[in-house]
N, C-alpha and C positions, 0 to 999 in steps of 0.2 A: 503493499499499499504506500503511496506517494505521502510525502510529509505534508503537503497541503491537505490532503483527505483527511489525515490522521488529526490534524489540526481543527479542520471542520467537525469532525467527529467529536473531539474532545470538547469544543465549543457548545456543542448540541448537547452533550452530556450535561455540562455545566448549568446550562439554562434549564434543563429538564430537572436537574437535582435542585435548583433554586426554586423552581415552581412547586416542587414536591414539599421543600423546607417552608416555603410560605404557606402553603396548604394546610401544613401540620399546626401553623399558628391560627390562620384564619378560620378553618373549618370548626374548631371547637368553639370559637367566639361565636361564629353564625348560628351554631347549634343553640348557645345560649340566648342570643338576640331572638332566634325565632321561636323558643320556647317560651318566653315570659311575655305576657300580654298585661296591660296596655304598653305599647311602645312610645318611649319619649322621642322627641324630635330628633334628638342626638342619636338613639339607637336607630331610628328609621334612615338617618343619614348614613350611618355606618353600615347598615345592611345593604343600602343602595350602592355604597362604595364595593363592597364585597361582590355583590351582584355584577358590577362592572367589570370587576376582575374575571370572574369565571365566564361571563358571557363574551368577553372579547378572546379569551383563550380557546382556541379550537385546535386540538391535536388528535390525531388517530391514536386511539389507545395502544395500538400495535407498536407506535413509536416507543413507548416506555419498556415493552417487552423486549425490543431490539437494543435499545441503549442502556437500560438499567437491569434488564432480567426479571423484570417484575410487571404485574398487572396494575401497578399504583394509579396510573391515569384513569383507568377504568372505575377503580374505587373511589378516587375523587370525583369523577362524574357521578357515580351512583349516590354518594354522600350529599354532593350540592344539590342534585335534582330532587332527592328526597326531602332534604330540608326546605328548599324553596318552595316547594309544594307541600309543606308539612300539614298534617292533619291528624285527628286522633287515631283514626285508622292506620296510618302508617308509621306511628311513634315507634313501635318496636323495631320496624325495619330501619328507620333512620338511626336509632341506638346501635343496631347490629352493624350496619354499614360503617358508622362512625368506628365502632370498635375494630372492625376488620383493616380498615384503613391505619388506624394508629398501630395495630400489630405489624401490618406489613412495614410502615414507616420505620418502627424499632428495628426491623430486620434488616432494611437497608441501611439504616444508621449504623448498625454493627458492621455490615459489609464495607460501609465507605471507611469506617475507623480502621478496619483491618487492612484496607488497601493503603491507607495513609502510613500504617505502621511497617509496611513492607518496603 
């Protein structure tokens, strides 16, 4: 593989990793915002900002499987979609998806740490 291609691949992994780390912060916060009612104006604005992040980010979930060896983007999408359309009927599903995401994120963190140590 040419060095130019390796550099592009490394950049793509870095961007993907940054998005995953950002999601590890935003999704639990989004879960808290969408769980509690009534919403203050401040919380509504926070929700809209988080919505803007996820609505603007469109990546094929297969990309994370290739770049990170994980289905983490599909999990992020499931969590976000479930929380965005939150209802009493899908409450258990929302919690389950968020838990699955957090478990996979911790696994990836461990992999990234191990890679740095080599």
